[in-house]
N, CA, C and O atoms as a GROMACS GRO file, in nm:
protein
  636
    1UNK      N    1  14.090  16.807   9.870
    1UNK     CA    2  13.949  16.796   9.909
    1UNK      C    3  13.885  16.907   9.976
    1UNK      O    4  13.763  16.922   9.962
    2UNK      N    5  13.957  16.992  10.052
    2UNK     CA    6  13.914  17.105  10.117
    2UNK      C    7  13.876  17.216  10.009
    2UNK      O    8  13.772  17.281  10.017
    3UNK      N    9  13.966  17.231   9.912
    3UNK     CA   10  13.947  17.313   9.783
    3UNK      C   11  13.814  17.278   9.714
    3UNK      O   12  13.733  17.366   9.687
    4UNK      N   13  13.793  17.154   9.686
    4UNK     CA   14  13.660  17.129   9.633
    4UNK      C   15  13.541  17.141   9.708
    4UNK      O   16  13.434  17.161   9.650
    5UNK      N   17  13.549  17.129   9.855
    5UNK     CA   18  13.427  17.172   9.924
    5UNK      C   19  13.416  17.313   9.934
    5UNK      O   20  13.303  17.362   9.934
    6UNK      N   21  13.531  17.396   9.945
    6UNK     CA   22  13.526  17.540   9.939
    6UNK      C   23  13.468  17.600   9.810
    6UNK      O   24  13.386  17.691   9.820
    7UNK      N   25  13.500  17.562   9.707
    7UNK     CA   26  13.436  17.594   9.582
    7UNK      C   27  13.294  17.561   9.578
    7UNK      O   28  13.216  17.648   9.539
    8UNK      N   29  13.250  17.444   9.614
    8UNK     CA   30  13.107  17.425   9.638
    8UNK      C   31  13.023  17.511   9.718
    8UNK      O   32  12.908  17.540   9.686
    9UNK      N   33  13.082  17.555   9.830
    9UNK     CA   34  13.022  17.657   9.915
    9UNK      C   35  13.012  17.775   9.843
    9UNK      O   36  12.902  17.829   9.831
   10UNK      N   37  13.134  17.831   9.784
   10UNK     CA   38  13.119  17.958   9.724
   10UNK      C   39  13.014  17.957   9.598
   10UNK      O   40  12.944  18.056   9.574
   11UNK      N   41  13.009  17.851   9.528
   11UNK     CA   42  12.913  17.848   9.425
   11UNK      C   43  12.782  17.843   9.481
   11UNK      O   44  12.698  17.907   9.419
   12UNK      N   45  12.740  17.776   9.594
   12UNK     CA   46  12.624  17.778   9.646
   12UNK      C   47  12.582  17.899   9.707
   12UNK      O   48  12.462  17.922   9.718
   13UNK      N   49  12.681  17.991   9.755
   13UNK     CA   50  12.634  18.106   9.823
   13UNK      C   51  12.630  18.210   9.701
   13UNK      O   52  12.583  18.320   9.728
   14UNK      N   53  12.666  18.190   9.590
   14UNK     CA   54  12.647  18.290   9.486
   14UNK      C   55  12.536  18.260   9.395
   14UNK      O   56  12.496  18.343   9.315
   15UNK      N   57  12.483  18.140   9.406
   15UNK     CA   58  12.369  18.098   9.318
   15UNK      C   59  12.212  18.159   9.364
   15UNK      O   60  12.108  18.121   9.312
   16UNK      N   61  12.222  18.251   9.462
   16UNK     CA   62  12.077  18.323   9.499
   16UNK      C   63  11.968  18.220   9.547
   16UNK      O   64  11.995  18.147   9.643
   17UNK      N   65  11.852  18.212   9.486
   17UNK     CA   66  11.742  18.141   9.517
   17UNK      C   67  11.779  17.977   9.482
   17UNK      O   68  11.722  17.883   9.537
   18UNK      N   69  11.857  17.967   9.407
   18UNK     CA   70  11.894  17.815   9.377
   18UNK      C   71  11.976  17.737   9.483
   18UNK      O   72  11.978  17.614   9.494
   19UNK      N   73  12.056  17.842   9.572
   19UNK     CA   74  12.126  17.793   9.675
   19UNK      C   75  12.058  17.700   9.764
   19UNK      O   76  12.131  17.630   9.835
   20UNK      N   77  11.944  17.688   9.772
   20UNK     CA   78  11.850  17.613   9.880
   20UNK      C   79  11.862  17.458   9.809
   20UNK      O   80  11.805  17.370   9.873
   21UNK      N   81  11.923  17.421   9.700
   21UNK     CA   82  11.916  17.296   9.644
   21UNK      C   83  12.064  17.232   9.662
   21UNK      O   84  12.088  17.119   9.621
   22UNK      N   85  12.167  17.318   9.729
   22UNK     CA   86  12.305  17.273   9.743
   22UNK      C   87  12.301  17.204   9.891
   22UNK      O   88  12.234  17.257   9.980
   23UNK      N   89  12.372  17.090   9.914
   23UNK     CA   90  12.380  17.023  10.056
   23UNK      C   91  12.516  16.975  10.068
   23UNK      O   92  12.576  16.937   9.967
   24UNK      N   93  12.569  16.974  10.179
   24UNK     CA   94  12.690  16.913  10.248
   24UNK      C   95  12.636  16.796  10.325
   24UNK      O   96  12.529  16.809  10.385
   25UNK      N   97  12.701  16.689  10.328
   25UNK     CA   98  12.688  16.587  10.436
   25UNK      C   99  12.802  16.525  10.474
   25UNK      O  100  12.894  16.523  10.392
   26UNK      N  101  12.816  16.471  10.585
   26UNK     CA  102  12.944  16.407  10.654
   26UNK      C  103  12.879  16.276  10.724
   26UNK      O  104  12.766  16.272  10.772
   27UNK      N  105  12.959  16.184  10.720
   27UNK     CA  106  12.924  16.074  10.794
   27UNK      C  107  13.022  15.972  10.798
   27UNK      O  108  13.125  15.997  10.734
   28UNK      N  109  13.015  15.828  10.876
   28UNK     CA  110  13.095  15.750  10.870
   28UNK      C  111  13.039  15.597  10.821
   28UNK      O  112  12.918  15.579  10.834
   29UNK      N  113  13.098  15.517  10.780
   29UNK     CA  114  13.072  15.378  10.753
   29UNK      C  115  13.141  15.282  10.854
   29UNK      O  116  13.256  15.315  10.886
   30UNK      N  117  13.096  15.181  10.904
   30UNK     CA  118  13.152  15.104  10.983
   30UNK      C  119  13.133  14.945  10.935
   30UNK      O  120  13.026  14.902  10.894
   31UNK      N  121  13.231  14.879  10.945
   31UNK     CA  122  13.212  14.715  10.908
   31UNK      C  123  13.318  14.636  10.912
   31UNK      O  124  13.429  14.676  10.946
   32UNK      N  125  13.291  14.518  10.879
   32UNK     CA  126  13.415  14.405  10.882
   32UNK      C  127  13.441  14.338  10.746
   32UNK      O  128  13.356  14.267  10.692
   33UNK      N  129  13.562  14.363  10.695
   33UNK     CA  130  13.592  14.315  10.575
   33UNK      C  131  13.726  14.238  10.550
   33UNK      O  132  13.832  14.298  10.567
   34UNK      N  133  13.725  14.100  10.507
   34UNK     CA  134  13.844  14.030  10.509
   34UNK      C  135  13.935  14.034  10.627
   34UNK      O  136  14.050  14.078  10.630
   35UNK      N  137  13.856  13.973  10.738
   35UNK     CA  138  13.915  13.955  10.888
   35UNK      C  139  13.968  14.088  10.927
   35UNK      O  140  14.065  14.092  11.003
   36UNK      N  141  13.915  14.192  10.882
   36UNK     CA  142  13.959  14.334  10.964
   36UNK      C  143  13.821  14.420  10.975
   36UNK      O  144  13.729  14.423  10.894
   37UNK      N  145  13.833  14.482  11.086
   37UNK     CA  146  13.738  14.587  11.120
   37UNK      C  147  13.782  14.719  11.040
   37UNK      O  148  13.899  14.755  11.029
   38UNK      N  149  13.678  14.779  10.990
   38UNK     CA  150  13.730  14.916  10.922
   38UNK      C  151  13.604  15.014  10.912
   38UNK      O  152  13.484  14.988  10.919
   39UNK      N  153  13.669  15.131  10.895
   39UNK     CA  154  13.559  15.253  10.903
   39UNK      C  155  13.600  15.356  10.784
   39UNK      O  156  13.716  15.371  10.747
   40UNK      N  157  13.504  15.413  10.738
   40UNK     CA  158  13.543  15.524  10.641
   40UNK      C  159  13.472  15.652  10.669
   40UNK      O  160  13.352  15.652  10.697
   41UNK      N  161  13.537  15.756  10.663
   41UNK     CA  162  13.502  15.903  10.698
   41UNK      C  163  13.446  15.954  10.547
   41UNK      O  164  13.518  15.957  10.447
   42UNK      N  165  13.314  15.989  10.548
   42UNK     CA  166  13.242  16.022  10.429
   42UNK      C  167  13.196  16.168  10.404
   42UNK      O  168  13.075  16.186  10.390
   43UNK      N  169  13.279  16.272  10.397
   43UNK     CA  170  13.229  16.398  10.361
   43UNK      C  171  13.178  16.404  10.207
   43UNK      O  172  13.249  16.353  10.120
   44UNK      N  173  13.071  16.457  10.178
   44UNK     CA  174  13.011  16.466  10.041
   44UNK      C  175  12.946  16.596  10.021
   44UNK      O  176  12.917  16.667  10.118
   45UNK      N  177  12.924  16.631   9.904
   45UNK     CA  178  12.852  16.748   9.852
   45UNK      C  179  12.766  16.720   9.733
   45UNK      O  180  12.806  16.653   9.639
   46UNK      N  181  12.633  16.778   9.740
   46UNK     CA  182  12.560  16.739   9.621
   46UNK      C  183  12.457  16.851   9.603
   46UNK      O  184  12.461  16.950   9.676
   47UNK      N  185  12.365  16.835   9.505
   47UNK     CA  186  12.258  16.923   9.460
   47UNK      C  187  12.144  16.850   9.449
   47UNK      O  188  12.150  16.736   9.404
   48UNK      N  189  12.027  16.903   9.488
   48UNK     CA  190  11.893  16.849   9.456
   48UNK      C  191  11.828  16.924   9.341
   48UNK      O  192  11.818  17.046   9.339
   49UNK      N  193  11.787  16.850   9.252
   49UNK     CA  194  11.730  16.876   9.129
   49UNK      C  195  11.585  16.932   9.155
   49UNK      O  196  11.543  17.038   9.108
   50UNK      N  197  11.514  16.847   9.237
   50UNK     CA  198  11.357  16.859   9.254
   50UNK      C  199  11.349  16.792   9.389
   50UNK      O  200  11.453  16.766   9.450
   51UNK      N  201  11.222  16.762   9.443
   51UNK     CA  202  11.177  16.694   9.550
   51UNK      C  203  11.224  16.546   9.550
   51UNK      O  204  11.237  16.495   9.662
   52UNK      N  205  11.251  16.466   9.433
   52UNK     CA  206  11.282  16.357   9.415
   52UNK      C  207  11.422  16.313   9.404
   52UNK      O  208  11.474  16.217   9.461
   53UNK      N  209  11.481  16.403   9.317
   53UNK     CA  210  11.603  16.357   9.261
   53UNK      C  211  11.749  16.450   9.304
   53UNK      O  212  11.757  16.571   9.286
   54UNK      N  213  11.841  16.377   9.354
   54UNK     CA  214  11.969  16.465   9.395
   54UNK      C  215  12.084  16.397   9.340
   54UNK      O  216  12.078  16.275   9.321
   55UNK      N  217  12.182  16.459   9.313
   55UNK     CA  218  12.325  16.373   9.299
   55UNK      C  219  12.426  16.443   9.390
   55UNK      O  220  12.411  16.554   9.439
   56UNK      N  221  12.532  16.363   9.405
   56UNK     CA  222  12.623  16.410   9.515
   56UNK      C  223  12.770  16.325   9.470
   56UNK      O  224  12.769  16.238   9.384
   57UNK      N  225  12.869  16.359   9.530
   57UNK     CA  226  13.003  16.300   9.519
   57UNK      C  227  13.059  16.317   9.668
   57UNK      O  228  13.060  16.424   9.729
   58UNK      N  229  13.101  16.203   9.713
   58UNK     CA  230  13.176  16.184   9.855
   58UNK      C  231  13.336  16.162   9.823
   58UNK      O  232  13.376  16.089   9.732
   59UNK      N  233  13.405  16.224   9.896
   59UNK     CA  234  13.557  16.197   9.894
   59UNK      C  235  13.595  16.182  10.041
   59UNK      O  236  13.554  16.260  10.126
   60UNK      N  237  13.674  16.080  10.068
   60UNK     CA  238  13.711  16.059  10.204
   60UNK      C  239  13.836  15.970  10.234
   60UNK      O  240  13.916  15.954  10.141
   61UNK      N  241  13.859  15.914  10.346
   61UNK     CA  242  13.958  15.832  10.376
   61UNK      C  243  13.894  15.704  10.460
   61UNK      O  244  13.803  15.710  10.543
   62UNK      N  245  13.952  15.609  10.425
   62UNK     CA  246  13.905  15.469  10.501
   62UNK      C  247  14.027  15.420  10.579
   62UNK      O  248  14.143  15.454  10.554
   63UNK      N  249  13.990  15.337  10.674
   63UNK     CA  250  14.096  15.282  10.777
   63UNK      C  251  14.053  15.142  10.807
   63UNK      O  252  13.934  15.114  10.824
   64UNK      N  253  14.151  15.052  10.815
   64UNK     CA  254  14.116  14.918  10.860
   64UNK      C  255  14.217  14.861  10.939
   64UNK      O  256  14.328  14.914  10.927
   65UNK      N  257  14.206  14.762  11.022
   65UNK     CA  258  14.305  14.718  11.138
   65UNK      C  259  14.400  14.637  11.031
   65UNK      O  260  14.360  14.561  10.942
   66UNK      N  261  14.538  14.672  11.061
   66UNK     CA  262  14.638  14.616  10.984
   66UNK      C  263  14.652  14.662  10.854
   66UNK      O  264  14.710  14.585  10.778
   67UNK      N  265  14.609  14.778  10.806
   67UNK     CA  266  14.598  14.854  10.687
   67UNK      C  267  14.664  14.995  10.724
   67UNK      O  268  14.655  15.045  10.836
   68UNK      N  269  14.728  15.051  10.621
   68UNK     CA  270  14.756  15.195  10.622
   68UNK      C  271  14.672  15.297  10.579
   68UNK      O  272  14.708  15.415  10.582
   69UNK      N  273  14.545  15.257  10.533
   69UNK     CA  274  14.442  15.349  10.493
   69UNK      C  275  14.424  15.334  10.348
   69UNK      O  276  14.491  15.262  10.275
   70UNK      N  277  14.314  15.420  10.311
   70UNK     CA  278  14.296  15.425  10.157
   70UNK      C  279  14.201  15.539  10.138
   70UNK      O  280  14.119  15.578  10.222
   71UNK      N  281  14.224  15.596  10.003
   71UNK     CA  282  14.123  15.704   9.956
   71UNK      C  283  13.989  15.658   9.926
   71UNK      O  284  13.977  15.537   9.906
   72UNK      N  285  13.897  15.723   9.918
   72UNK     CA  286  13.752  15.694   9.886
   72UNK      C  287  13.686  15.790   9.807
   72UNK      O  288  13.685  15.909   9.836
   73UNK      N  289  13.616  15.732   9.685
   73UNK     CA  290  13.536  15.813   9.618
   73UNK      C  291  13.403  15.756   9.603
   73UNK      O  292  13.398  15.635   9.580
   74UNK      N  293  13.285  15.828   9.614
   74UNK     CA  294  13.143  15.765   9.604
   74UNK      C  295  13.067  15.865   9.518
   74UNK      O  296  13.011  15.956   9.580
   75UNK      N  297  13.054  15.863   9.378
   75UNK     CA  298  12.937  15.938   9.325
   75UNK      C  299  12.817  15.852   9.344
   75UNK      O  300  12.817  15.729   9.349
   76UNK      N  301  12.701  15.943   9.357
   76UNK     CA  302  12.568  15.869   9.381
   76UNK      C  303  12.467  15.965   9.333
   76UNK      O  304  12.482  16.087   9.329
   77UNK      N  305  12.363  15.900   9.296
   77UNK     CA  306  12.198  15.952   9.266
   77UNK      C  307  12.122  15.897   9.354
   77UNK      O  308  12.122  15.775   9.371
   78UNK      N  309  12.037  15.988   9.433
   78UNK     CA  310  11.952  15.959   9.539
   78UNK      C  311  11.814  15.998   9.485
   78UNK      O  312  11.791  16.110   9.439
   79UNK      N  313  11.724  15.901   9.493
   79UNK     CA  314  11.583  15.918   9.463
   79UNK      C  315  11.492  15.890   9.593
   79UNK      O  316  11.501  15.788   9.661
   80UNK      N  317  11.403  15.997   9.616
   80UNK     CA  318  11.315  15.993   9.730
   80UNK      C  319  11.184  15.915   9.679
   80UNK      O  320  11.116  15.957   9.585
   81UNK      N  321  11.153  15.795   9.752
   81UNK     CA  322  11.040  15.694   9.737
   81UNK      C  323  10.922  15.745   9.789
   81UNK      O  324  10.819  15.743   9.722
   82UNK      N  325  10.926  15.800   9.923
   82UNK     CA  326  10.830  15.863  10.018
   82UNK      C  327  10.871  15.949  10.095
   82UNK      O  328  10.989  15.944  10.131
   83UNK      N  329  10.794  16.043  10.139
   83UNK     CA  330  10.819  16.136  10.262
   83UNK      C  331  10.708  16.171  10.321
   83UNK      O  332  10.603  16.151  10.261
   84UNK      N  333  10.706  16.226  10.441
   84UNK     CA  334  10.601  16.309  10.518
   84UNK      C  335  10.633  16.438  10.561
   84UNK      O  336  10.563  16.496  10.644
   85UNK      N  337  10.750  16.496  10.503
   85UNK     CA  338  10.800  16.627  10.553
   85UNK      C  339  10.903  16.617  10.656
   85UNK      O  340  10.989  16.704  10.670
   86UNK      N  341  10.895  16.512  10.730
   86UNK     CA  342  10.998  16.483  10.836
   86UNK      C  343  11.090  16.356  10.815
   86UNK      O  344  11.209  16.350  10.848
   87UNK      N  345  11.021  16.263  10.760
   87UNK     CA  346  11.110  16.134  10.740
   87UNK      C  347  11.089  16.109  10.588
   87UNK      O  348  10.984  16.124  10.526
   88UNK      N  349  11.203  16.071  10.543
   88UNK     CA  350  11.231  16.050  10.392
   88UNK      C  351  11.280  15.903  10.369
   88UNK      O  352  11.367  15.856  10.442
   89UNK      N  353  11.226  15.832  10.271
   89UNK     CA  354  11.274  15.683  10.247
   89UNK      C  355  11.327  15.723  10.110
   89UNK      O  356  11.254  15.782  10.029
   90UNK      N  357  11.459  15.689  10.082
   90UNK     CA  358  11.518  15.705   9.953
   90UNK      C  359  11.581  15.578   9.920
   90UNK      O  360  11.601  15.485   9.999
   91UNK      N  361  11.614  15.582   9.786
   91UNK     CA  362  11.707  15.460   9.722
   91UNK      C  363  11.835  15.561   9.661
   91UNK      O  364  11.819  15.666   9.599
   92UNK      N  365  11.946  15.506   9.692
   92UNK     CA  366  12.061  15.565   9.626
   92UNK      C  367  12.137  15.470   9.546
   92UNK      O  368  12.191  15.370   9.592
   93UNK      N  369  12.141  15.510   9.403
   93UNK     CA  370  12.221  15.442   9.323
   93UNK      C  371  12.359  15.515   9.329
   93UNK      O  372  12.370  15.637   9.316
   94UNK      N  373  12.482  15.415   9.354
   94UNK     CA  374  12.599  15.462   9.373
   94UNK      C  375  12.720  15.364   9.347
   94UNK      O  376  12.713  15.242   9.360
   95UNK      N  377  12.815  15.424   9.315
   95UNK     CA  378  12.946  15.365   9.310
   95UNK      C  379  13.039  15.399   9.423
   95UNK      O  380  13.045  15.516   9.461
   96UNK      N  381  13.106  15.312   9.475
   96UNK     CA  382  13.218  15.328   9.588
   96UNK      C  383  13.333  15.257   9.538
   96UNK      O  384  13.334  15.140   9.500
   97UNK      N  385  13.437  15.345   9.543
   97UNK     CA  386  13.572  15.305   9.502
   97UNK      C  387  13.670  15.328   9.606
   97UNK      O  388  13.681  15.442   9.651
   98UNK      N  389  13.749  15.224   9.656
   98UNK     CA  390  13.848  15.253   9.750
   98UNK      C  391  14.006  15.240   9.683
   98UNK      O  392  14.036  15.140   9.618
   99UNK      N  393  14.085  15.331   9.702
   99UNK     CA  394  14.205  15.320   9.641
   99UNK      C  395  14.317  15.308   9.742
   99UNK      O  396  14.310  15.370   9.847
  100UNK      N  397  14.424  15.225   9.712
  100UNK     CA  398  14.521  15.196   9.806
  100UNK      C  399  14.632  15.137   9.706
  100UNK      O  400  14.634  15.016   9.681
  101UNK      N  401  14.721  15.223   9.651
  101UNK     CA  402  14.820  15.175   9.536
  101UNK      C  403  14.746  15.111   9.443
  101UNK      O  404  14.785  15.000   9.405
  102UNK      N  405  14.637  15.163   9.394
  102UNK     CA  406  14.545  15.097   9.274
  102UNK      C  407  14.421  15.092   9.328
  102UNK      O  408  14.406  15.143   9.439
  103UNK      N  409  14.326  15.040   9.272
  103UNK     CA  410  14.190  15.006   9.290
  103UNK      C  411  14.187  14.895   9.412
  103UNK      O  412  14.227  14.780   9.390
  104UNK      N  413  14.141  14.930   9.534
  104UNK     CA  414  14.157  14.842   9.621
  104UNK      C  415  14.011  14.771   9.675
  104UNK      O  416  14.003  14.690   9.768
  105UNK      N  417  13.917  14.812   9.607
  105UNK     CA  418  13.797  14.742   9.629
  105UNK      C  419  13.673  14.851   9.587
  105UNK      O  420  13.697  14.971   9.574
  106UNK      N  421  13.560  14.802   9.572
  106UNK     CA  422  13.459  14.888   9.545
  106UNK      C  423  13.320  14.814   9.548
  106UNK      O  424  13.315  14.692   9.560
  107UNK      N  425  13.204  14.896   9.535
  107UNK     CA  426  13.069  14.855   9.517
  107UNK      C  427  12.994  14.934   9.420
  107UNK      O  428  13.004  15.057   9.422
  108UNK      N  429  12.916  14.873   9.330
  108UNK     CA  430  12.822  14.942   9.246
  108UNK      C  431  12.680  14.889   9.295
  108UNK      O  432  12.667  14.770   9.323
  109UNK      N  433  12.569  14.982   9.304
  109UNK     CA  434  12.459  14.914   9.330
  109UNK      C  435  12.351  15.038   9.393
  109UNK      O  436  12.362  15.161   9.388
  110UNK      N  437  12.252  14.958   9.447
  110UNK     CA  438  12.129  15.040   9.516
  110UNK      C  439  12.138  15.026   9.663
  110UNK      O  440  12.144  14.912   9.709
  111UNK      N  441  12.138  15.127   9.740
  111UNK     CA  442  12.132  15.128   9.875
  111UNK      C  443  12.018  15.188   9.936
  111UNK      O  444  11.994  15.305   9.910
  112UNK      N  445  11.935  15.116  10.025
  112UNK     CA  446  11.828  15.186  10.091
  112UNK      C  447  11.866  15.290  10.194
  112UNK      O  448  11.972  15.270  10.254
  113UNK      N  449  11.790  15.404  10.226
  113UNK     CA  450  11.855  15.514  10.280
  113UNK      C  451  11.731  15.588  10.363
  113UNK      O  452  11.624  15.608  10.305
  114UNK      N  453  11.750  15.628  10.505
  114UNK     CA  454  11.631  15.688  10.544
  114UNK      C  455  11.702  15.822  10.613
  114UNK      O  456  11.808  15.824  10.675
  115UNK      N  457  11.612  15.933  10.582
  115UNK     CA  458  11.650  16.077  10.643
  115UNK      C  459  11.558  16.104  10.724
  115UNK      O  460  11.446  16.054  10.712
  116UNK      N  461  11.589  16.192  10.826
  116UNK     CA  462  11.503  16.232  10.942
  116UNK      C  463  11.529  16.400  10.944
  116UNK      O  464  11.640  16.443  10.976
  117UNK      N  465  11.438  16.476  10.914
  117UNK     CA  466  11.462  16.632  10.886
  117UNK      C  467  11.445  16.677  11.034
  117UNK      O  468  11.340  16.648  11.091
  118UNK      N  469  11.544  16.747  11.099
  118UNK     CA  470  11.539  16.825  11.222
  118UNK      C  471  11.479  16.957  11.208
  118UNK      O  472  11.399  16.997  11.292
  119UNK      N  473  11.514  17.033  11.098
  119UNK     CA  474  11.469  17.160  11.078
  119UNK      C  475  11.468  17.199  10.916
  119UNK      O  476  11.488  17.108  10.836
  120UNK      N  477  11.449  17.313  10.877
  120UNK     CA  478  11.499  17.335  10.748
  120UNK      C  479  11.619  17.296  10.672
  120UNK      O  480  11.619  17.247  10.559
  121UNK      N  481  11.717  17.322  10.742
  121UNK     CA  482  11.848  17.290  10.707
  121UNK      C  483  11.908  17.158  10.746
  121UNK      O  484  11.975  17.095  10.663
  122UNK      N  485  11.889  17.114  10.860
  122UNK     CA  486  11.959  16.980  10.905
  122UNK      C  487  11.886  16.866  10.894
  122UNK      O  488  11.763  16.860  10.906
  123UNK      N  489  11.966  16.764  10.870
  123UNK     CA  490  11.869  16.630  10.843
  123UNK      C  491  11.999  16.516  10.902
  123UNK      O  492  12.121  16.528  10.889
  124UNK      N  493  11.926  16.417  10.963
  124UNK     CA  494  12.019  16.297  10.996
  124UNK      C  495  11.983  16.191  10.903
  124UNK      O  496  11.865  16.176  10.872
  125UNK      N  497  12.083  16.109  10.853
  125UNK     CA  498  12.066  16.002  10.771
  125UNK      C  499  12.133  15.868  10.802
  125UNK      O  500  12.233  15.861  10.872
  126UNK      N  501  12.077  15.769  10.751
  126UNK     CA  502  12.147  15.644  10.764
  126UNK      C  503  12.126  15.549  10.647
  126UNK      O  504  12.011  15.530  10.607
  127UNK      N  505  12.220  15.495  10.594
  127UNK     CA  506  12.240  15.396  10.474
  127UNK      C  507  12.254  15.259  10.535
  127UNK      O  508  12.327  15.244  10.633
  128UNK      N  509  12.192  15.164  10.486
  128UNK     CA  510  12.217  15.021  10.542
  128UNK      C  511  12.205  14.932  10.427
  128UNK      O  512  12.098  14.927  10.368
  129UNK      N  513  12.319  14.852  10.385
  129UNK     CA  514  12.308  14.747  10.307
  129UNK      C  515  12.337  14.777  10.150
  129UNK      O  516  12.347  14.896  10.122
  130UNK      N  517  12.350  14.697  10.058
  130UNK     CA  518  12.368  14.712   9.918
  130UNK      C  519  12.294  14.601   9.836
  130UNK      O  520  12.277  14.483   9.869
  131UNK      N  521  12.257  14.659   9.735
  131UNK     CA  522  12.200  14.534   9.633
  131UNK      C  523  12.263  14.570   9.530
  131UNK      O  524  12.230  14.677   9.479
  132UNK      N  525  12.378  14.487   9.467
  132UNK     CA  526  12.460  14.507   9.352
  132UNK      C  527  12.573  14.418   9.330
  132UNK      O  528  12.565  14.296   9.323
  133UNK      N  529  12.674  14.484   9.320
  133UNK     CA  530  12.810  14.397   9.288
  133UNK      C  531  12.922  14.469   9.386
  133UNK      O  532  12.920  14.586   9.423
  134UNK      N  533  13.013  14.377   9.415
  134UNK     CA  534  13.127  14.422   9.511
  134UNK      C  535  13.262  14.380   9.432
  134UNK      O  536  13.270  14.274   9.369
  135UNK      N  537  13.362  14.471   9.443
  135UNK     CA  538  13.503  14.440   9.374
  135UNK      C  539  13.582  14.414   9.497
  135UNK      O  540  13.609  14.500   9.581
  136UNK      N  541  13.619  14.286   9.502
  136UNK     CA  542  13.720  14.234   9.604
  136UNK      C  543  13.826  14.132   9.581
  136UNK      O  544  13.782  14.028   9.531
  137UNK      N  545  13.927  14.134   9.600
  137UNK     CA  546  14.042  14.039   9.556
  137UNK      C  547  14.039  14.020   9.412
  137UNK      O  548  14.022  13.910   9.358
  138UNK      N  549  14.056  14.135   9.349
  138UNK     CA  550  14.065  14.153   9.189
  138UNK      C  551  13.948  14.083   9.115
  138UNK      O  552  13.973  14.028   9.008
  139UNK      N  553  13.827  14.079   9.162
  139UNK     CA  554  13.717  14.027   9.085
  139UNK      C  555  13.586  14.077   9.151
  139UNK      O  556  13.577  14.102   9.271
  140UNK      N  557  13.479  14.090   9.056
  140UNK     CA  558  13.363  14.138   9.095
  140UNK      C  559  13.260  14.028   9.123
  140UNK      O  560  13.260  13.928   9.052
  141UNK      N  561  13.168  14.043   9.228
  141UNK     CA  562  13.093  13.938   9.270
  141UNK      C  563  12.965  14.008   9.292
  141UNK      O  564  12.965  14.131   9.297
  142UNK      N  565  12.842  13.930   9.308
  142UNK     CA  566  12.719  13.982   9.358
  142UNK      C  567  12.718  14.030   9.506
  142UNK      O  568  12.784  13.965   9.587
  143UNK      N  569  12.660  14.118   9.539
  143UNK     CA  570  12.645  14.162   9.676
  143UNK      C  571  12.519  14.215   9.715
  143UNK      O  572  12.475  14.315   9.659
  144UNK      N  573  12.448  14.146   9.823
  144UNK     CA  574  12.329  14.160   9.868
  144UNK      C  575  12.335  14.154  10.024
  144UNK      O  576  12.396  14.065  10.082
  145UNK      N  577  12.265  14.260  10.093
  145UNK     CA  578  12.254  14.253  10.228
  145UNK      C  579  12.366  14.360  10.299
  145UNK      O  580  12.422  14.448  10.234
  146UNK      N  581  12.386  14.342  10.426
  146UNK     CA  582  12.474  14.462  10.488
  146UNK      C  583  12.618  14.445  10.454
  146UNK      O  584  12.683  14.547  10.431
  147UNK      N  585  12.674  14.334  10.448
  147UNK     CA  586  12.800  14.324  10.400
  147UNK      C  587  12.909  14.409  10.453
  147UNK      O  588  12.907  14.449  10.570
  148UNK      N  589  13.013  14.441  10.364
  148UNK     CA  590  13.151  14.501  10.402
  148UNK      C  591  13.092  14.649  10.408
  148UNK      O  592  13.017  14.699  10.325
  149UNK      N  593  13.135  14.702  10.513
  149UNK     CA  594  13.114  14.851  10.541
  149UNK      C  595  12.977  14.918  10.500
  149UNK      O  596  12.961  15.030  10.451
  150UNK      N  597  12.881  14.822  10.532
  150UNK     CA  598  12.730  14.846  10.465
  150UNK      C  599  12.654  14.927  10.574
  150UNK      O  600  12.531  14.927  10.567
  151UNK      N  601  12.694  14.974  10.643
  151UNK     CA  602  12.619  15.061  10.757
  151UNK      C  603  12.676  15.197  10.765
  151UNK      O  604  12.789  15.204  10.813
  152UNK      N  605  12.615  15.316  10.726
  152UNK     CA  606  12.666  15.434  10.733
  152UNK      C  607  12.564  15.533  10.804
  152UNK      O  608  12.445  15.509  10.781
  153UNK      N  609  12.590  15.632  10.879
  153UNK     CA  610  12.513  15.731  10.959
  153UNK      C  611  12.566  15.873  10.939
  153UNK      O  612  12.688  15.887  10.929
  154UNK      N  613  12.501  15.959  10.932
  154UNK     CA  614  12.563  16.095  10.931
  154UNK      C  615  12.476  16.199  10.927
  154UNK      O  616  12.360  16.176  10.960
  155UNK      N  617  12.512  16.333  10.885
  155UNK     CA  618  12.435  16.440  10.919
  155UNK      C  619  12.417  16.514  10.754
  155UNK      O  620  12.499  16.481  10.668
  156UNK      N  621  12.326  16.594  10.725
  156UNK     CA  622  12.306  16.660  10.608
  156UNK      C  623  12.280  16.818  10.645
  156UNK      O  624  12.201  16.848  10.735
  157UNK      N  625  12.353  16.918  10.569
  157UNK     CA  626  12.334  17.041  10.589
  157UNK      C  627  12.282  17.083  10.452
  157UNK      O  628  12.350  17.060  10.352
  158UNK      N  629  12.141  17.156  10.440
  158UNK     CA  630  12.108  17.189  10.324
  158UNK      C  631  12.102  17.361  10.319
  158UNK      O  632  12.050  17.429  10.407
  159UNK      N  633  12.151  17.402  10.229
  159UNK     CA  634  12.168  17.539  10.198
  159UNK      C  635  12.037  17.591  10.181
  159UNK      O  636  12.020  17.710  10.153
   0.00000   0.00000   0.00000
């Protein structure tokens, strides 16, 4: 994972004027799933195509009480619905996949998100809820609301 982030940083630095489009983010999810409290550490990197659209990929580790931990992969597309140059309201189309000796769980759907810009480079963000489907106990089921590990918060650094 460190190698992937390092490659993204080098590419962002070499891309000149387009480097303002790259971003790194880091955060955490907290929640309760199957009688266990859990959290996920969420480093990610991405690229903003324009003022409305961005794509990214998160790789990380998750932990739950009574569990040995699991790997985490989250590709996403972010659409900015509204902003006033300091506050941004977004919708994220995302897939979240948790691996622990195979696919341990996952979610696919739309997540509402809010970002607050601190300056030209730093932003705070929070994602709450999911409207889509959740994979748990070897089956897919509808998922709406905050649900399992449905609250995330973190920071974004824009190059």
